[in-house]
ChimeraX commands (.cxc) that place a marker at each C-alpha (Angstrom):
marker #1 position 106.04,85.40,120.14 radius 0.5
marker #1 position 104.90,82.31,122.89 radius 0.5
marker #1 position 102.12,79.98,123.43 radius 0.5
marker #1 position 99.53,82.22,121.67 radius 0.5
marker #1 position 96.38,80.69,122.23 radius 0.5
marker #1 position 92.99,82.36,121.37 radius 0.5
marker #1 position 89.01,81.71,120.66 radius 0.5
marker #1 position 86.48,83.83,119.11 radius 0.5
marker #1 position 83.36,84.48,121.10 radius 0.5
marker #1 position 80.71,81.56,121.17 radius 0.5
marker #1 position 83.23,78.78,119.61 radius 0.5
marker #1 position 83.97,75.86,122.03 radius 0.5
marker #1 position 87.56,75.50,120.64 radius 0.5
marker #1 position 90.69,77.23,120.21 radius 0.5
marker #1 position 91.13,79.06,116.75 radius 0.5
marker #1 position 94.76,79.29,116.92 radius 0.5
marker #1 position 96.39,76.95,119.91 radius 0.5
marker #1 position 99.98,77.24,121.58 radius 0.5
marker #1 position 101.78,78.74,118.70 radius 0.5
marker #1 position 104.96,79.59,118.94 radius 0.5
marker #1 position 107.05,81.73,116.46 radius 0.5
marker #1 position 110.42,83.50,116.19 radius 0.5
marker #1 position 112.29,85.47,113.78 radius 0.5
marker #1 position 115.78,86.67,114.27 radius 0.5
marker #1 position 117.33,89.58,112.65 radius 0.5
marker #1 position 117.67,89.42,109.18 radius 0.5
marker #1 position 115.99,85.96,109.04 radius 0.5
marker #1 position 113.07,85.04,106.87 radius 0.5
marker #1 position 110.27,82.70,108.66 radius 0.5
marker #1 position 107.69,81.26,106.45 radius 0.5
marker #1 position 104.33,80.16,107.89 radius 0.5
marker #1 position 102.63,77.35,105.83 radius 0.5
marker #1 position 99.41,75.53,105.58 radius 0.5
marker #1 position 96.25,75.67,103.49 radius 0.5
marker #1 position 93.10,77.93,103.75 radius 0.5
marker #1 position 91.40,78.08,107.43 radius 0.5
marker #1 position 94.94,76.61,109.09 radius 0.5
marker #1 position 94.86,79.81,111.27 radius 0.5
marker #1 position 98.36,81.41,109.49 radius 0.5
marker #1 position 96.49,84.90,108.95 radius 0.5
marker #1 position 94.63,85.13,113.12 radius 0.5
marker #1 position 97.94,84.52,114.09 radius 0.5
marker #1 position 99.50,87.35,111.90 radius 0.5
marker #1 position 96.43,89.54,113.06 radius 0.5
marker #1 position 97.25,88.82,117.16 radius 0.5
marker #1 position 100.47,89.48,117.01 radius 0.5
marker #1 position 99.62,92.84,115.19 radius 0.5
marker #1 position 96.94,93.43,117.64 radius 0.5
marker #1 position 94.69,93.97,115.04 radius 0.5
marker #1 position 91.78,91.44,116.03 radius 0.5
marker #1 position 88.55,92.98,117.74 radius 0.5
marker #1 position 88.96,92.41,121.56 radius 0.5
marker #1 position 85.23,92.18,121.72 radius 0.5
marker #1 position 85.33,88.87,119.91 radius 0.5
marker #1 position 88.67,87.48,119.87 radius 0.5
marker #1 position 89.26,86.19,123.34 radius 0.5
marker #1 position 93.23,85.56,123.91 radius 0.5
marker #1 position 93.91,82.84,126.63 radius 0.5
marker #1 position 97.66,82.90,126.95 radius 0.5
marker #1 position 100.54,84.14,124.75 radius 0.5
marker #1 position 103.68,86.47,124.94 radius 0.5
marker #1 position 105.24,88.87,122.80 radius 0.5
marker #1 position 108.63,89.94,122.22 radius 0.5
marker #1 position 110.49,92.48,120.35 radius 0.5
marker #1 position 114.55,93.06,121.19 radius 0.5
marker #1 position 114.09,93.41,125.27 radius 0.5
marker #1 position 110.47,94.83,125.33 radius 0.5
marker #1 position 107.76,92.02,126.13 radius 0.5
marker #1 position 103.71,92.23,126.31 radius 0.5
marker #1 position 101.79,89.80,127.72 radius 0.5
marker #1 position 98.98,89.27,124.91 radius 0.5
marker #1 position 96.28,88.62,127.54 radius 0.5
marker #1 position 96.11,91.97,129.52 radius 0.5
marker #1 position 98.05,93.98,126.91 radius 0.5
marker #1 position 97.50,94.83,123.15 radius 0.5
marker #1 position 100.35,95.82,121.37 radius 0.5
marker #1 position 101.19,99.57,121.78 radius 0.5
marker #1 position 99.84,101.52,118.69 radius 0.5
marker #1 position 102.90,103.29,118.38 radius 0.5
marker #1 position 104.71,100.15,117.55 radius 0.5
marker #1 position 102.56,99.31,114.39 radius 0.5
marker #1 position 103.98,100.61,111.31 radius 0.5
marker #1 position 106.92,101.49,113.45 radius 0.5
marker #1 position 108.96,98.75,114.84 radius 0.5
marker #1 position 106.71,96.24,113.49 radius 0.5
marker #1 position 104.63,96.45,110.14 radius 0.5
marker #1 position 102.56,94.43,108.04 radius 0.5
marker #1 position 101.86,93.70,104.24 radius 0.5
marker #1 position 98.27,92.77,103.47 radius 0.5
marker #1 position 97.47,90.35,101.13 radius 0.5
marker #1 position 95.12,92.74,98.84 radius 0.5
marker #1 position 96.54,96.33,98.37 radius 0.5
marker #1 position 93.58,97.47,96.93 radius 0.5
marker #1 position 91.51,97.02,100.16 radius 0.5
marker #1 position 94.37,98.51,102.49 radius 0.5
marker #1 position 95.23,101.29,100.82 radius 0.5
marker #1 position 92.41,104.27,101.00 radius 0.5
marker #1 position 91.63,105.48,97.55 radius 0.5
marker #1 position 90.26,108.92,98.40 radius 0.5
marker #1 position 93.77,109.71,99.19 radius 0.5
marker #1 position 96.86,110.06,96.69 radius 0.5
marker #1 position 99.65,107.79,97.31 radius 0.5
marker #1 position 102.37,110.36,98.73 radius 0.5
marker #1 position 99.88,111.16,101.48 radius 0.5
marker #1 position 99.05,107.86,102.60 radius 0.5
marker #1 position 103.04,107.36,103.29 radius 0.5
marker #1 position 103.56,110.48,104.65 radius 0.5
marker #1 position 100.86,109.93,107.30 radius 0.5
marker #1 position 102.74,106.71,108.16 radius 0.5
marker #1 position 105.93,108.65,108.51 radius 0.5
marker #1 position 104.43,111.51,110.37 radius 0.5
marker #1 position 102.47,109.56,112.96 radius 0.5
marker #1 position 105.64,107.80,113.94 radius 0.5
marker #1 position 108.70,110.31,113.26 radius 0.5
marker #1 position 106.97,113.47,113.44 radius 0.5
marker #1 position 108.62,116.20,110.98 radius 0.5
marker #1 position 107.20,118.37,108.61 radius 0.5
marker #1 position 104.75,117.43,105.90 radius 0.5
marker #1 position 107.37,118.29,103.14 radius 0.5
marker #1 position 110.20,115.94,105.14 radius 0.5
marker #1 position 107.57,113.34,104.93 radius 0.5
marker #1 position 106.33,113.75,101.39 radius 0.5
marker #1 position 110.16,113.68,100.46 radius 0.5
marker #1 position 110.62,110.51,102.64 radius 0.5
marker #1 position 107.27,108.70,100.40 radius 0.5
marker #1 position 108.99,109.72,97.55 radius 0.5
marker #1 position 112.28,108.14,98.58 radius 0.5
marker #1 position 110.19,104.76,99.56 radius 0.5
marker #1 position 108.92,104.36,96.23 radius 0.5
marker #1 position 112.21,105.03,94.31 radius 0.5
marker #1 position 113.64,102.39,96.93 radius 0.5
marker #1 position 110.59,99.74,96.18 radius 0.5
marker #1 position 111.63,100.26,92.12 radius 0.5
marker #1 position 108.54,102.10,91.36 radius 0.5
marker #1 position 109.64,104.47,88.06 radius 0.5
marker #1 position 108.71,108.34,88.26 radius 0.5
marker #1 position 107.99,108.16,92.03 radius 0.5
marker #1 position 107.83,112.12,92.00 radius 0.5
marker #1 position 104.20,111.48,89.54 radius 0.5
marker #1 position 103.13,108.56,91.27 radius 0.5
marker #1 position 102.88,110.42,94.71 radius 0.5
marker #1 position 99.96,112.11,92.75 radius 0.5
marker #1 position 97.84,109.54,91.99 radius 0.5
marker #1 position 95.62,107.78,93.67 radius 0.5
marker #1 position 95.25,103.69,94.12 radius 0.5
marker #1 position 93.05,102.86,91.19 radius 0.5
marker #1 position 95.95,104.42,88.89 radius 0.5
marker #1 position 98.31,101.96,89.58 radius 0.5
marker #1 position 98.84,98.28,88.75 radius 0.5
marker #1 position 98.51,95.43,91.03 radius 0.5
marker #1 position 102.08,95.05,91.36 radius 0.5
marker #1 position 102.45,98.56,91.90 radius 0.5
marker #1 position 100.00,98.74,94.70 radius 0.5
marker #1 position 101.65,95.61,96.59 radius 0.5
marker #1 position 105.04,97.77,95.78 radius 0.5
marker #1 position 103.50,100.93,97.70 radius 0.5
marker #1 position 102.04,99.06,100.58 radius 0.5
marker #1 position 106.08,97.64,101.25 radius 0.5
marker #1 position 107.06,101.01,100.65 radius 0.5
marker #1 position 104.63,102.17,103.30 radius 0.5
marker #1 position 105.40,99.53,105.31 radius 0.5
marker #1 position 109.35,99.98,105.58 radius 0.5
marker #1 position 109.01,103.81,105.59 radius 0.5
marker #1 position 110.20,103.55,109.18 radius 0.5
marker #1 position 112.30,101.05,109.22 radius 0.5
marker #1 position 110.77,98.25,111.28 radius 0.5
marker #1 position 112.81,95.35,113.14 radius 0.5
marker #1 position 109.64,93.08,111.81 radius 0.5
marker #1 position 108.00,92.66,108.88 radius 0.5
marker #1 position 104.89,90.57,108.35 radius 0.5
marker #1 position 104.16,89.76,104.94 radius 0.5
marker #1 position 100.52,88.19,104.69 radius 0.5
marker #1 position 100.42,86.57,100.89 radius 0.5
marker #1 position 101.62,89.35,99.31 radius 0.5
marker #1 position 102.04,87.93,96.07 radius 0.5
marker #1 position 98.69,85.46,95.70 radius 0.5
marker #1 position 96.70,88.06,93.75 radius 0.5
marker #1 position 99.75,88.66,91.43 radius 0.5
marker #1 position 100.83,87.00,87.94 radius 0.5
marker #1 position 104.08,84.94,88.41 radius 0.5
marker #1 position 106.55,87.46,86.93 radius 0.5
marker #1 position 105.52,90.08,89.59 radius 0.5
marker #1 position 105.40,87.66,92.25 radius 0.5
marker #1 position 108.77,87.05,91.29 radius 0.5
marker #1 position 109.65,90.68,91.54 radius 0.5
marker #1 position 108.24,91.19,94.75 radius 0.5
marker #1 position 109.73,88.31,96.65 radius 0.5
marker #1 position 112.84,89.41,95.02 radius 0.5
marker #1 position 112.20,92.89,96.48 radius 0.5
marker #1 position 111.17,91.64,100.24 radius 0.5
marker #1 position 114.97,89.46,99.86 radius 0.5
marker #1 position 116.69,92.56,98.54 radius 0.5
marker #1 position 115.47,95.13,101.40 radius 0.5
marker #1 position 115.76,92.20,103.83 radius 0.5
marker #1 position 119.42,91.98,103.18 radius 0.5
marker #1 position 119.62,95.84,103.13 radius 0.5
marker #1 position 117.90,96.44,106.20 radius 0.5
marker #1 position 118.45,93.27,108.17 radius 0.5
marker #1 position 114.58,93.17,109.32 radius 0.5
marker #1 position 113.33,89.77,110.62 radius 0.5
marker #1 position 110.50,88.62,108.06 radius 0.5
marker #1 position 107.49,86.65,108.71 radius 0.5
marker #1 position 105.93,85.43,105.41 radius 0.5
marker #1 position 102.38,83.93,105.29 radius 0.5
marker #1 position 101.81,81.49,102.50 radius 0.5
marker #1 position 100.66,78.23,100.82 radius 0.5
marker #1 position 102.92,77.84,98.38 radius 0.5
marker #1 position 105.87,75.92,98.83 radius 0.5
marker #1 position 107.36,76.91,96.19 radius 0.5
marker #1 position 107.71,80.32,97.63 radius 0.5
marker #1 position 108.83,78.76,100.93 radius 0.5
marker #1 position 111.76,77.02,98.97 radius 0.5
marker #1 position 112.89,80.47,97.48 radius 0.5
marker #1 position 112.72,83.02,100.50 radius 0.5
marker #1 position 112.67,81.22,103.65 radius 0.5
marker #1 position 115.68,80.38,106.22 radius 0.5
marker #1 position 113.16,78.45,108.73 radius 0.5
marker #1 position 109.49,77.21,107.89 radius 0.5
marker #1 position 106.44,76.99,110.39 radius 0.5
marker #1 position 103.94,74.61,109.06 radius 0.5
marker #1 position 100.34,74.90,110.88 radius 0.5
marker #1 position 97.10,72.78,110.54 radius 0.5
marker #1 position 94.05,73.49,112.03 radius 0.5
marker #1 position 95.57,76.44,114.40 radius 0.5
marker #1 position 98.56,74.68,115.45 radius 0.5
marker #1 position 101.96,74.56,114.49 radius 0.5
marker #1 position 102.94,70.85,113.55 radius 0.5
marker #1 position 106.02,71.05,112.18 radius 0.5
marker #1 position 109.21,73.68,112.31 radius 0.5
marker #1 position 112.48,74.17,111.62 radius 0.5
marker #1 position 115.14,75.07,108.98 radius 0.5
marker #1 position 113.73,75.19,105.59 radius 0.5
marker #1 position 116.25,72.72,104.17 radius 0.5
marker #1 position 115.98,70.20,106.64 radius 0.5
marker #1 position 112.06,70.66,106.73 radius 0.5
marker #1 position 112.25,70.20,102.87 radius 0.5
marker #1 position 114.70,66.84,103.07 radius 0.5
marker #1 position 113.15,65.21,105.73 radius 0.5
marker #1 position 109.59,66.34,106.60 radius 0.5
marker #1 position 108.05,64.45,109.33 radius 0.5
marker #1 position 104.40,65.43,109.72 radius 0.5
marker #1 position 102.05,63.24,107.88 radius 0.5
marker #1 position 100.63,67.08,106.90 radius 0.5
marker #1 position 103.73,68.24,105.59 radius 0.5
marker #1 position 104.78,65.42,103.51 radius 0.5
marker #1 position 101.37,65.29,102.09 radius 0.5
marker #1 position 101.76,69.15,101.18 radius 0.5
marker #1 position 104.85,68.46,99.82 radius 0.5
marker #1 position 103.77,65.05,97.79 radius 0.5
marker #1 position 100.89,67.57,96.60 radius 0.5
marker #1 position 103.58,70.10,94.72 radius 0.5
marker #1 position 104.26,69.35,90.92 radius 0.5
marker #1 position 107.52,68.31,89.64 radius 0.5
marker #1 position 109.30,69.52,86.57 radius 0.5
marker #1 position 111.53,66.44,86.48 radius 0.5
marker #1 position 108.13,64.19,86.42 radius 0.5
marker #1 position 105.90,65.84,84.04 radius 0.5
marker #1 position 102.41,64.33,83.69 radius 0.5
marker #1 position 102.69,62.41,86.64 radius 0.5
marker #1 position 99.41,62.48,88.42 radius 0.5
marker #1 position 99.58,64.74,92.06 radius 0.5
marker #1 position 99.31,63.15,95.50 radius 0.5
marker #1 position 96.40,64.89,97.78 radius 0.5
marker #1 position 95.55,65.12,100.78 radius 0.5
marker #1 position 92.41,63.84,101.63 radius 0.5
marker #1 position 89.19,65.49,103.02 radius 0.5
marker #1 position 89.17,69.25,104.15 radius 0.5
marker #1 position 90.48,71.40,107.32 radius 0.5
marker #1 position 87.56,71.03,109.45 radius 0.5
marker #1 position 85.70,74.05,110.95 radius 0.5
marker #1 position 86.44,75.14,114.10 radius 0.5
marker #1 position 83.31,73.65,115.72 radius 0.5
marker #1 position 84.24,70.40,114.82 radius 0.5
marker #1 position 87.63,70.39,115.48 radius 0.5
marker #1 position 89.06,66.94,117.02 radius 0.5
marker #1 position 90.22,66.07,120.26 radius 0.5
marker #1 position 93.89,65.57,120.19 radius 0.5
marker #1 position 95.80,65.54,116.86 radius 0.5
marker #1 position 93.90,68.03,114.88 radius 0.5
marker #1 position 94.91,65.99,111.43 radius 0.5
marker #1 position 94.04,62.71,112.69 radius 0.5
marker #1 position 90.96,62.88,110.94 radius 0.5
marker #1 position 92.77,63.09,107.54 radius 0.5
marker #1 position 95.88,61.09,108.71 radius 0.5
marker #1 position 97.25,57.43,107.34 radius 0.5
marker #1 position 98.96,56.80,110.30 radius 0.5
marker #1 position 96.07,57.61,112.93 radius 0.5
marker #1 position 95.22,55.49,115.54 radius 0.5
marker #1 position 93.20,55.68,118.75 radius 0.5
marker #1 position 96.52,56.96,120.67 radius 0.5
marker #1 position 95.82,60.42,118.46 radius 0.5
marker #1 position 93.59,61.05,120.23 radius 0.5
marker #1 position 95.68,62.65,122.90 radius 0.5
marker #1 position 96.99,65.84,121.82 radius 0.5
marker #1 position 100.96,65.58,120.81 radius 0.5
marker #1 position 103.71,68.13,121.74 radius 0.5
marker #1 position 105.64,69.94,119.73 radius 0.5
marker #1 position 108.97,68.22,120.24 radius 0.5
marker #1 position 112.45,68.20,119.08 radius 0.5
marker #1 position 113.89,65.04,116.58 radius 0.5
marker #1 position 116.76,67.01,115.25 radius 0.5
marker #1 position 118.46,70.30,116.12 radius 0.5
marker #1 position 116.05,73.07,115.60 radius 0.5
marker #1 position 113.30,70.29,114.23 radius 0.5
marker #1 position 110.07,69.98,115.91 radius 0.5
marker #1 position 107.11,68.13,115.06 radius 0.5
marker #1 position 103.78,67.76,116.71 radius 0.5
marker #1 position 103.33,63.92,116.07 radius 0.5
marker #1 position 102.81,60.98,118.44 radius 0.5
marker #1 position 105.00,58.50,115.85 radius 0.5
marker #1 position 108.10,61.34,114.82 radius 0.5
marker #1 position 110.36,60.05,113.64 radius 0.5
marker #1 position 108.07,58.24,111.15 radius 0.5
marker #1 position 110.81,55.63,110.03 radius 0.5
marker #1 position 110.93,54.58,113.56 radius 0.5
marker #1 position 107.53,54.05,114.22 radius 0.5
marker #1 position 105.59,53.45,110.45 radius 0.5
marker #1 position 106.32,49.92,108.72 radius 0.5
marker #1 position 105.83,50.58,104.92 radius 0.5
marker #1 position 105.15,47.51,102.90 radius 0.5
marker #1 position 107.26,47.33,99.68 radius 0.5
marker link #1:1,2 radius 0.2
marker link #1:2,3 radius 0.2
marker link #1:3,4 radius 0.2
marker link #1:4,5 radius 0.2
marker link #1:5,6 radius 0.2
marker link #1:6,7 radius 0.2
marker link #1:7,8 radius 0.2
marker link #1:8,9 radius 0.2
marker link #1:9,10 radius 0.2
marker link #1:10,11 radius 0.2
marker link #1:11,12 radius 0.2
marker link #1:12,13 radius 0.2
marker link #1:13,14 radius 0.2
marker link #1:14,15 radius 0.2
marker link #1:15,16 radius 0.2
marker link #1:16,17 radius 0.2
marker link #1:17,18 radius 0.2
marker link #1:18,19 radius 0.2
marker link #1:19,20 radius 0.2
marker link #1:20,21 radius 0.2
marker link #1:21,22 radius 0.2
marker link #1:22,23 radius 0.2
marker link #1:23,24 radius 0.2
marker link #1:24,25 radius 0.2
marker link #1:25,26 radius 0.2
marker link #1:26,27 radius 0.2
marker link #1:27,28 radius 0.2
marker link #1:28,29 radius 0.2
marker link #1:29,30 radius 0.2
marker link #1:30,31 radius 0.2
marker link #1:31,32 radius 0.2
marker link #1:32,33 radius 0.2
marker link #1:33,34 radius 0.2
marker link #1:34,35 radius 0.2
marker link #1:35,36 radius 0.2
marker link #1:36,37 radius 0.2
marker link #1:37,38 radius 0.2
marker link #1:38,39 radius 0.2
marker link #1:39,40 radius 0.2
marker link #1:40,41 radius 0.2
marker link #1:41,42 radius 0.2
marker link #1:42,43 radius 0.2
marker link #1:43,44 radius 0.2
marker link #1:44,45 radius 0.2
marker link #1:45,46 radius 0.2
marker link #1:46,47 radius 0.2
marker link #1:47,48 radius 0.2
marker link #1:48,49 radius 0.2
marker link #1:49,50 radius 0.2
marker link #1:50,51 radius 0.2
marker link #1:51,52 radius 0.2
marker link #1:52,53 radius 0.2
marker link #1:53,54 radius 0.2
marker link #1:54,55 radius 0.2
marker link #1:55,56 radius 0.2
marker link #1:56,57 radius 0.2
marker link #1:57,58 radius 0.2
marker link #1:58,59 radius 0.2
marker link #1:59,60 radius 0.2
marker link #1:60,61 radius 0.2
marker link #1:61,62 radius 0.2
marker link #1:62,63 radius 0.2
marker link #1:63,64 radius 0.2
marker link #1:64,65 radius 0.2
marker link #1:65,66 radius 0.2
marker link #1:66,67 radius 0.2
marker link #1:67,68 radius 0.2
marker link #1:68,69 radius 0.2
marker link #1:69,70 radius 0.2
marker link #1:70,71 radius 0.2
marker link #1:71,72 radius 0.2
marker link #1:72,73 radius 0.2
marker link #1:73,74 radius 0.2
marker link #1:74,75 radius 0.2
marker link #1:75,76 radius 0.2
marker link #1:76,77 radius 0.2
marker link #1:77,78 radius 0.2
marker link #1:78,79 radius 0.2
marker link #1:79,80 radius 0.2
marker link #1:80,81 radius 0.2
marker link #1:81,82 radius 0.2
marker link #1:82,83 radius 0.2
marker link #1:83,84 radius 0.2
marker link #1:84,85 radius 0.2
marker link #1:85,86 radius 0.2
marker link #1:86,87 radius 0.2
marker link #1:87,88 radius 0.2
marker link #1:88,89 radius 0.2
marker link #1:89,90 radius 0.2
marker link #1:90,91 radius 0.2
marker link #1:91,92 radius 0.2
marker link #1:92,93 radius 0.2
marker link #1:93,94 radius 0.2
marker link #1:94,95 radius 0.2
marker link #1:95,96 radius 0.2
marker link #1:96,97 radius 0.2
marker link #1:97,98 radius 0.2
marker link #1:98,99 radius 0.2
marker link #1:99,100 radius 0.2
marker link #1:100,101 radius 0.2
marker link #1:101,102 radius 0.2
marker link #1:102,103 radius 0.2
marker link #1:103,104 radius 0.2
marker link #1:104,105 radius 0.2
marker link #1:105,106 radius 0.2
marker link #1:106,107 radius 0.2
marker link #1:107,108 radius 0.2
marker link #1:108,109 radius 0.2
marker link #1:109,110 radius 0.2
marker link #1:110,111 radius 0.2
marker link #1:111,112 radius 0.2
marker link #1:112,113 radius 0.2
marker link #1:113,114 radius 0.2
marker link #1:114,115 radius 0.2
marker link #1:115,116 radius 0.2
marker link #1:116,117 radius 0.2
marker link #1:117,118 radius 0.2
marker link #1:118,119 radius 0.2
marker link #1:119,120 radius 0.2
marker link #1:120,121 radius 0.2
marker link #1:121,122 radius 0.2
marker link #1:122,123 radius 0.2
marker link #1:123,124 radius 0.2
marker link #1:124,125 radius 0.2
marker link #1:125,126 radius 0.2
marker link #1:126,127 radius 0.2
marker link #1:127,128 radius 0.2
marker link #1:128,129 radius 0.2
marker link #1:129,130 radius 0.2
marker link #1:130,131 radius 0.2
marker link #1:131,132 radius 0.2
marker link #1:132,133 radius 0.2
marker link #1:133,134 radius 0.2
marker link #1:134,135 radius 0.2
marker link #1:135,136 radius 0.2
marker link #1:136,137 radius 0.2
marker link #1:137,138 radius 0.2
marker link #1:138,139 radius 0.2
marker link #1:139,140 radius 0.2
marker link #1:140,141 radius 0.2
marker link #1:141,142 radius 0.2
marker link #1:142,143 radius 0.2
marker link #1:143,144 radius 0.2
marker link #1:144,145 radius 0.2
marker link #1:145,146 radius 0.2
marker link #1:146,147 radius 0.2
marker link #1:147,148 radius 0.2
marker link #1:148,149 radius 0.2
marker link #1:149,150 radius 0.2
marker link #1:150,151 radius 0.2
marker link #1:151,152 radius 0.2
marker link #1:152,153 radius 0.2
marker link #1:153,154 radius 0.2
marker link #1:154,155 radius 0.2
marker link #1:155,156 radius 0.2
marker link #1:156,157 radius 0.2
marker link #1:157,158 radius 0.2
marker link #1:158,159 radius 0.2
marker link #1:159,160 radius 0.2
marker link #1:160,161 radius 0.2
marker link #1:161,162 radius 0.2
marker link #1:162,163 radius 0.2
marker link #1:163,164 radius 0.2
marker link #1:164,165 radius 0.2
marker link #1:165,166 radius 0.2
marker link #1:166,167 radius 0.2
marker link #1:167,168 radius 0.2
marker link #1:168,169 radius 0.2
marker link #1:169,170 radius 0.2
marker link #1:170,171 radius 0.2
marker link #1:171,172 radius 0.2
marker link #1:172,173 radius 0.2
marker link #1:173,174 radius 0.2
marker link #1:174,175 radius 0.2
marker link #1:175,176 radius 0.2
marker link #1:176,177 radius 0.2
marker link #1:177,178 radius 0.2
marker link #1:178,179 radius 0.2
marker link #1:179,180 radius 0.2
marker link #1:180,181 radius 0.2
marker link #1:181,182 radius 0.2
marker link #1:182,183 radius 0.2
marker link #1:183,184 radius 0.2
marker link #1:184,185 radius 0.2
marker link #1:185,186 radius 0.2
marker link #1:186,187 radius 0.2
marker link #1:187,188 radius 0.2
marker link #1:188,189 radius 0.2
marker link #1:189,190 radius 0.2
marker link #1:190,191 radius 0.2
marker link #1:191,192 radius 0.2
marker link #1:192,193 radius 0.2
marker link #1:193,194 radius 0.2
marker link #1:194,195 radius 0.2
marker link #1:195,196 radius 0.2
marker link #1:196,197 radius 0.2
marker link #1:197,198 radius 0.2
marker link #1:198,199 radius 0.2
marker link #1:199,200 radius 0.2
marker link #1:200,201 radius 0.2
marker link #1:201,202 radius 0.2
marker link #1:202,203 radius 0.2
marker link #1:203,204 radius 0.2
marker link #1:204,205 radius 0.2
marker link #1:205,206 radius 0.2
marker link #1:206,207 radius 0.2
marker link #1:207,208 radius 0.2
marker link #1:208,209 radius 0.2
marker link #1:209,210 radius 0.2
marker link #1:210,211 radius 0.2
marker link #1:211,212 radius 0.2
marker link #1:212,213 radius 0.2
marker link #1:213,214 radius 0.2
marker link #1:214,215 radius 0.2
marker link #1:215,216 radius 0.2
marker link #1:216,217 radius 0.2
marker link #1:217,218 radius 0.2
marker link #1:218,219 radius 0.2
marker link #1:219,220 radius 0.2
marker link #1:220,221 radius 0.2
marker link #1:221,222 radius 0.2
marker link #1:222,223 radius 0.2
marker link #1:223,224 radius 0.2
marker link #1:224,225 radius 0.2
marker link #1:225,226 radius 0.2
marker link #1:226,227 radius 0.2
marker link #1:227,228 radius 0.2
marker link #1:228,229 radius 0.2
marker link #1:229,230 radius 0.2
marker link #1:230,231 radius 0.2
marker link #1:231,232 radius 0.2
marker link #1:232,233 radius 0.2
marker link #1:233,234 radius 0.2
marker link #1:234,235 radius 0.2
marker link #1:235,236 radius 0.2
marker link #1:236,237 radius 0.2
marker link #1:237,238 radius 0.2
marker link #1:238,239 radius 0.2
marker link #1:239,240 radius 0.2
marker link #1:240,241 radius 0.2
marker link #1:241,242 radius 0.2
marker link #1:242,243 radius 0.2
marker link #1:243,244 radius 0.2
marker link #1:244,245 radius 0.2
marker link #1:245,246 radius 0.2
marker link #1:246,247 radius 0.2
marker link #1:247,248 radius 0.2
marker link #1:248,249 radius 0.2
marker link #1:249,250 radius 0.2
marker link #1:250,251 radius 0.2
marker link #1:251,252 radius 0.2
marker link #1:252,253 radius 0.2
marker link #1:253,254 radius 0.2
marker link #1:254,255 radius 0.2
marker link #1:255,256 radius 0.2
marker link #1:256,257 radius 0.2
marker link #1:257,258 radius 0.2
marker link #1:258,259 radius 0.2
marker link #1:259,260 radius 0.2
marker link #1:260,261 radius 0.2
marker link #1:261,262 radius 0.2
marker link #1:262,263 radius 0.2
marker link #1:263,264 radius 0.2
marker link #1:264,265 radius 0.2
marker link #1:265,266 radius 0.2
marker link #1:266,267 radius 0.2
marker link #1:267,268 radius 0.2
marker link #1:268,269 radius 0.2
marker link #1:269,270 radius 0.2
marker link #1:270,271 radius 0.2
marker link #1:271,272 radius 0.2
marker link #1:272,273 radius 0.2
marker link #1:273,274 radius 0.2
marker link #1:274,275 radius 0.2
marker link #1:275,276 radius 0.2
marker link #1:276,277 radius 0.2
marker link #1:277,278 radius 0.2
marker link #1:278,279 radius 0.2
marker link #1:279,280 radius 0.2
marker link #1:280,281 radius 0.2
marker link #1:281,282 radius 0.2
marker link #1:282,283 radius 0.2
marker link #1:283,284 radius 0.2
marker link #1:284,285 radius 0.2
marker link #1:285,286 radius 0.2
marker link #1:286,287 radius 0.2
marker link #1:287,288 radius 0.2
marker link #1:288,289 radius 0.2
marker link #1:289,290 radius 0.2
marker link #1:290,291 radius 0.2
marker link #1:291,292 radius 0.2
marker link #1:292,293 radius 0.2
marker link #1:293,294 radius 0.2
marker link #1:294,295 radius 0.2
marker link #1:295,296 radius 0.2
marker link #1:296,297 radius 0.2
marker link #1:297,298 radius 0.2
marker link #1:298,299 radius 0.2
marker link #1:299,300 radius 0.2
marker link #1:300,301 radius 0.2
marker link #1:301,302 radius 0.2
marker link #1:302,303 radius 0.2
marker link #1:303,304 radius 0.2
marker link #1:304,305 radius 0.2
marker link #1:305,306 radius 0.2
marker link #1:306,307 radius 0.2
marker link #1:307,308 radius 0.2
marker link #1:308,309 radius 0.2
marker link #1:309,310 radius 0.2
marker link #1:310,311 radius 0.2
marker link #1:311,312 radius 0.2
marker link #1:312,313 radius 0.2
marker link #1:313,314 radius 0.2
marker link #1:314,315 radius 0.2
marker link #1:315,316 radius 0.2
marker link #1:316,317 radius 0.2
marker link #1:317,318 radius 0.2
marker link #1:318,319 radius 0.2
marker link #1:319,320 radius 0.2
marker link #1:320,321 radius 0.2
view
C-alpha cells in the first residue's frame, strides 16, 4: 500500500496521512503505536471496510502481487476480502455471529470464494479447526461462539481467515483480550502458519514485546503518520525517532527490577487539534520552531527510514553529561 491519506467527513485534518506499508511473502510487518495513532483505521482502509459516506480517501494505492487498485476511485473487490487478503479482528465475540454454529460460519467463507458443496466446505472447516489446534474439531463445528473460551474463539477467527489460504493476513491486536499464556499460543500459531503457508502478515499492536517476538520489520505510527520504519533488529538497536525512543524507554526490563519506567509526556492529540508539521512536536523534548514544517520519511540506513528533521539524532542533538 502506498501514500494512503484519508480524513473523516467534517474533520479539517487527515486521520491518516501519507502512509506507506509493504509486506513481502513470508514476512511479518508489525505496525505499532499508542491507541489513537491510526493503526486500525489504516487496516480497515486496506480491507475496504470504511464507510464511503464518512471516510474520504484523497490518495492511496493498493497492490497485491501484480494487481493494483487506486483506493480513491476503487474499493478492494469483495471477492478478494477473505480470499487473497484476510483480517483477524481484536475481539472475536463481536466478529462471530452468535446465532450461527462455528462450522457454518467457516463453511460460508469457503463456499463464498471456492464454491463446492456444503459438505465439502464443512469438511474444510473441520480441517481448519484441527489445523489451528482446536481439540475435537468435529464437535466444535456444531457449537456456538458463546460455548467457546476467548482463546478458542480467536483460533476460530484464525481458521476462518486462513480457510482460503490468503496471500496477506492482517491481525488487528489479536491477543489484547487474552491472558498471557493464551497470547503466547496465538502468536506461536500465527508464526507457524506463516511459515507453513508463506503468507505475508501485518500485525497491528501496541505491545513492543509482541513486536520483538514475531516481527521481521516494524512501522511506528503516530498521529496517523509512519514516523519510523525498518527491520526490527535495526529499529530496536538504533531507534531514531523521539517517539520510538519514548516507547522503548517505557518498556519494563527484567534486568532492572524496580526501576521507575520512563513515560512519553502528554497524550495523542485529537484529530481536530492535530498540530501542523511534525505531529509529535507538542510532546517532543527535541522540538524547535523548525518542527512546524512536516518532516519527510527519509532513509538513515539501508531500509531504515525516519520522519524527523534531526535524524540521526546523534548528529544533531547534544546531550549533556
